[in-house]
C-alpha positions in Angstrom: 0.1 0.2 0.0 1.2 3.6 -0.8 1.2 6.4 1.7 -2.1 8.2 2.5 -3.4 10.8 0.3 -2.5 14.6 1.5 -6.4 15.1 1.9 -5.4 18.4 3.7 -3.7 20.0 0.5 -6.6 19.2 -1.8 -9.0 20.8 1.0 -7.0 24.0 1.1 -7.1 24.4 -2.7 -10.8 24.2 -3.2 -10.9 26.7 -0.1 -8.1 29.1 -2.6 -10.4 28.2 -5.3 -13.9 29.1 -3.7 -12.4 32.5 -3.1 -10.6 33.3 -6.3 -11.9 31.4 -9.5 -9.2 31.7 -11.1 -7.5 29.2 -8.7 -9.9 26.1 -10.2 -7.3 24.9 -12.5 -4.7 25.1 -9.9 -7.0 23.2 -7.4 -7.2 20.4 -10.0 -3.5 20.4 -9.8 -3.5 19.8 -6.5 -5.9 16.9 -6.6 -3.7 15.0 -9.3 -0.5 15.5 -7.2 -2.4 14.6 -3.8 -3.8 11.2 -4.7 -0.7 10.5 -7.4 -3.0 10.2 -10.2 -2.9 11.3 -14.1 -4.6 14.4 -13.6 -8.2 15.7 -12.4 -11.3 17.6 -13.2 -14.7 18.9 -11.8 -18.1 18.4 -13.8 -21.4 19.0 -13.0 -23.0 15.6 -12.6 -26.4 16.5 -13.5 -25.3 18.5 -16.9 -23.0 18.0 -19.9 -20.9 21.2 -20.1 -17.4 21.6 -21.2 -16.3 25.0 -19.3 -15.1 22.9 -16.5 -11.7 23.1 -14.2 -9.2 20.3 -15.1 -5.5 19.6 -14.9 -3.2 20.4 -17.6 -2.7 16.9 -18.5 -5.9 15.7 -19.1 -6.4 19.0 -21.8 -5.8 17.1 -24.9 -7.9 14.1 -23.9 -10.7 16.7 -23.0 -10.4 18.5 -26.2 -11.2 15.2 -28.0 -13.9 14.4 -25.2 -16.0 17.6 -26.3 -14.8 17.6 -30.1 -15.7 14.0 -30.9 -18.7 13.8 -28.8 -17.8 11.6 -25.8 -19.1 13.8 -23.5 -22.6 13.0 -24.2 -21.8 9.4 -24.6 -19.8 9.4 -21.4 -20.9 6.0 -19.1 -19.3 7.3 -16.3 -22.2 9.7 -15.5 -23.9 6.3 -14.3 -22.0 6.3 -11.5 -23.8 9.3 -9.4 -26.2 6.9 -7.6 -23.2 5.3 -6.1 -21.4 9.0 -5.3 -25.1 9.7 -3.5 -24.4 6.6 -1.2 -20.7 6.2 -0.6 -19.7 9.4 -1.2 -16.7 7.7 -3.8 -17.0 5.1 -6.6 -14.7 3.4 -9.6 -15.5 2.2 -13.0 -15.9 -1.5 -11.5 -18.8 -0.2 -9.6 -20.8 0.5 -13.2 -18.8 -1.5 -15.4 -17.2 -5.2 -15.5 -13.6 -5.9 -16.8 -15.0 -7.5 -19.7 -17.3 -4.9 -20.9 -14.7 -2.4 -20.3 -12.4 -4.4 -22.6 -14.8 -4.1 -25.3 -16.7 -0.6 -24.5 -16.1 2.2 -27.2 -16.1 4.8 -24.2 -12.8 2.9 -23.0 -11.0 1.2 -26.0 -11.5 4.2 -28.4 -11.7 7.0 -26.5 -9.4 6.4 -23.2 -7.0 4.2 -24.9 -5.4 6.2 -27.5 -4.2 8.4 -24.6 -3.1 5.8 -22.2 -6.0 5.8 -19.8 -8.3 3.8 -18.3 -9.3 4.3 -14.7 -10.8 6.6 -12.8 -12.2 7.4 -9.2 -15.2 9.7 -8.9 -15.6 12.0 -5.6 -19.2 13.6 -4.5 -18.9 17.4 -4.1 -22.0 18.2 -2.9 -23.6 21.3 -1.3 -27.5 21.4 -0.8 -29.3 20.2 -3.6 -26.2 21.0 -6.0 -23.8 17.9 -6.9 -20.7 17.9 -8.8 -18.0 15.1 -9.3 -14.6 15.3 -8.8 -13.1 13.1 -11.3 -9.6 11.5 -10.8 -8.0 9.7 -13.5 -5.5 7.0 -13.7 -3.3 5.6 -16.7 -3.2 1.8 -17.7 0.0 1.5 -16.2 -1.0 3.3 -12.7 -3.7 0.7 -12.0 -7.3 1.2 -10.3 -7.3 2.7 -7.2 -7.8 0.4 -4.3 -10.0 -0.3 -1.3 -8.0 2.2 1.2 -8.1 4.5 -1.5 -11.5 5.0 -1.7 -12.1 4.8 1.8 -9.6 8.1 1.7 -11.7 9.6 -1.3 -15.0 8.9 0.7 -13.9 11.0 3.6 -12.6 13.6 1.0 -15.8 14.0 -0.1 -17.2 14.8 3.4 -14.3 17.2 3.9 -14.7 19.2 0.7 -18.9 19.6 1.3 -18.0 22.8 3.4 -15.8 24.3 0.8 -18.6 23.6 -1.8 -21.1 25.8 0.3 -18.7 27.9 0.8 -18.1 28.5 -3.0 -21.7 28.4 -3.7 -22.5 31.0 -1.1 -19.8 33.3 -2.6 -20.9 32.8 -6.1 -24.7 33.8 -5.1 -22.7 36.7 -3.3 -21.6 37.9 -6.5 -24.2 37.6 -8.6 -26.3 39.7 -6.4 -23.5 42.5 -6.4 -23.6 41.8 -10.1 -27.4 42.6 -10.3 -27.2 45.5 -8.0 -24.1 47.1 -10.2 -26.7 46.7 -13.2 -29.2 48.5 -11.3 -27.4 51.3 -10.9 -27.6 51.8 -14.5 -30.8 51.4 -14.9 -30.2 48.2 -17.1 -32.7 45.1 -16.4 -30.5 41.8 -15.3 -31.1 38.6 -14.4 -28.4 36.2 -13.2 -29.1 32.3 -14.5 -27.9 28.9 -13.5 -26.7 26.1 -15.4 -30.2 24.7 -16.1 -31.3 28.3 -17.1 -33.1 28.9 -13.7 -33.2 32.6 -12.7 -30.6 32.8 -9.8 -31.5 36.5 -9.1 -33.3 39.2 -10.8 -32.9 43.4 -10.4 -35.5 45.5 -9.7 -35.4 46.9 -13.3 -35.6 43.0 -14.8 -38.6 42.9 -12.6 -40.4 45.9 -14.0 -40.2 44.0 -17.6 -42.0 41.3 -16.6 -45.4 41.0 -17.9 -47.3 39.1 -20.5 -44.4 39.3 -22.9 -41.7 38.2 -20.3 -42.5 36.1 -17.6 -41.0 33.3 -15.1 -42.4 30.4 -15.6 -40.9 27.1 -13.2 -37.9 29.3 -12.5 -37.3 29.8 -16.3 -37.5 33.2 -18.1 -40.3 32.7 -20.8 -41.1 35.3 -23.7 -44.8 35.7 -25.0 -43.5 34.0 -28.3 -42.5 30.6 -28.7 -40.0 31.5 -31.5 -38.3 34.1 -28.8 -38.3 31.5 -25.9 -36.6 28.9 -28.2 -34.1 31.3 -29.6 -33.4 32.4 -26.2 -32.9 29.0 -24.6 -30.8 28.0 -27.9 -28.7 31.0 -27.0 -28.0 30.1 -23.3 -27.5 26.2 -24.2 -24.7 27.7 -26.6 -23.0 29.9 -24.3 -23.0 27.6 -21.4 -20.9 25.3 -23.8 -18.3 27.9 -24.5 -15.2 27.5 -22.6 -14.6 31.1 -22.7 -15.4 32.9 -19.3 -16.2 36.0 -20.8 -18.2 35.2 -23.8 -21.2 37.0 -25.0 -23.8 35.9 -27.5 -25.3 38.1 -30.3 -28.6 39.5 -29.3 -32.3 37.6 -29.2 -35.0 39.4 -29.9 -37.6 39.3 -27.2 -41.4 40.0 -29.0 -43.6 41.6 -27.1 -46.7 40.6 -28.9 -49.0 41.9 -26.1 -48.1 45.6 -25.8 -47.1 45.9 -29.4 -43.7 47.7 -28.4 -40.5 47.0 -30.1 -38.9 43.5 -29.4 -36.4 43.6 -25.9 -32.8 42.8 -27.0 -31.3 40.1 -24.6 -27.8 39.5 -24.4 -26.5 36.7 -22.6 -23.1 36.7 -21.4 -20.8 34.8 -18.8 -18.6 37.5 -16.7 -15.4 36.9 -15.2 -15.5 37.8 -11.6 -19.2 36.2 -11.3 -20.0 33.3 -13.3 -16.6 31.9 -14.0 -16.7 29.3 -10.7 -17.7 26.0 -11.3 -19.6 26.0 -7.9 -21.3 29.3 -8.4 -25.1 28.9 -8.8 -24.8 31.3 -11.6 -23.4 30.7 -14.8 -24.7 33.3 -16.9 -26.3 36.6 -17.1 -29.3 37.7 -19.2 -29.0 41.9 -19.9 -32.3 43.1 -21.4 -32.1 46.3 -23.4 -35.1 48.2 -23.7 -35.0 50.1 -27.1 -37.5 52.3 -25.9 -35.4 53.0 -23.0 -31.7 54.7 -23.0 -30.0 52.8 -20.1 -27.5 55.0 -17.9 -24.0 54.1 -18.0 -21.7 53.5 -15.0 -18.1 52.5 -13.7 -20.0 50.2 -11.3 -20.8 47.7 -13.8 -17.3 47.1 -14.9 -15.7 46.9 -11.6 -18.1 44.4 -10.4 -18.6 42.3 -13.7 -14.9 42.2 -15.1 -13.1 43.2 -11.7 -11.6 46.6 -13.0 -10.3 49.1 -10.7 -11.8 52.0 -11.0 -9.3 53.8 -12.7 -9.4 51.2 -15.2 -13.1 51.6 -15.3 -13.1 55.5 -15.9 -10.4 54.6 -19.1 -12.8 52.3 -20.6 -16.0 54.2 -20.1 -14.3 57.0 -21.9 -12.9 55.1 -24.6 -16.5 53.8 -25.3 -17.4 57.1 -25.5 -15.5 57.6 -28.6 -12.1 58.9 -27.4 -8.9 58.3 -28.2 -6.7 57.0 -25.9 -4.3 59.7 -26.1 -7.3 62.3 -25.2 -8.4 59.7 -22.6 -4.9 60.2 -20.8 -4.7 63.7 -21.0 -8.4 64.3 -19.5 -7.4 61.9 -16.8 -4.2 63.7 -15.8 -1.8 60.6 -16.7 0.7 59.6 -19.1 0.3 57.9 -22.3 2.1 54.9 -21.1 0.2 54.7 -18.0 -3.1 55.0 -20.2 -1.7 52.3 -22.4 -1.0 49.9 -19.1 -4.2 50.3 -17.9 -6.1 49.4 -21.2 -3.8 46.4 -21.3 -5.4 45.5 -17.9 -8.7 46.3 -19.1 -8.2 44.0 -22.1 -6.9 41.2 -19.8 -9.6 41.4 -17.9 -12.5 41.6 -20.3 -10.7 38.9 -22.4 -10.8 41.1 -25.3 -7.6 41.9 -27.7 -8.3 45.1 -29.7 -9.8 48.5 -28.8 -12.3 47.3 -31.3 -13.5 44.3 -29.5 -13.7 46.2 -26.4 -15.7 48.9 -27.7 -18.1 46.4 -28.8 -18.5 44.4 -25.5 -19.2 47.8 -24.0 -21.5 48.8 -26.5 -23.5 45.6 -26.2 -23.5 46.1 -22.5 -24.4 50.0 -23.2 -22.3 50.7 -20.3 -19.2 52.9 -19.3 -19.1 56.3 -17.3 -20.7 59.5 -18.2 
């Protein structure tokens, strides 16, 4: 038998990632190292979304997992009942050695990457349920009984970290809603299944026969609009980019006869880029009959910009060139360039035109 797993380092890494979503990849590296395995990833046990944290080692196999459709044919999703009961489980809980030797998932997908064995660990907070998937190669062999007992203990120890991450995610969602409310921009924060996690006052003011919440989900008075909204959300949730934004969806207002609302579905790095957050997307509504008020608070809350960076970004969105912005803010041109680079990094844009397109869609900036 090998040495015991370093469960403390895993719990510590999860706690760090709960506070800073950018550290989820690091947490997966910690899991891999502490369990002496090939790699690790964390996925929603009830969904099939590609934007999940993972260690660098599983990058190539995960790309094939998504690209070749194995994400929708993953036999390991069957392990959920085992995890609910025991906290941890392995392949042999759902498939025999003989079946594994001929099953396409193991032979056509995993084998070319030298992979075979897996252990799943339940990570739960309330009704939310994730699986920490730990991968081992053919040569490393399966997890033994003692290791499974340790992983079941790990499941219990990760519960508080998951609850903490979920609570922080919810708090950030509410903060984002409040930031948008400061601009008068109607916004709803959505979960991975499309349910409304929270909604601000301006968005509540739009609710009528043409835009309702039914069974927790946003529904238009037009079936075509609802279907388009759901398709756009589904595509967004399957995007690996943490700051992705979809083209606007027209939400017809057939009962009032007014012009359609424009619904922008987006992911906000500081809000939705947290695997254990109840909020995974935002729906920002633009009413063409109402002009939204811009504010720096939205940029600061949703993209993590400093006040100086938000002020600079807002002035650029207003049409000023970088040199004019630098002069207006009484900073050097070089300082303005460095701030702009920081804005690019935090908004995941690469050119000023991309940034302006993002801000114009949100209708946010600074006066």
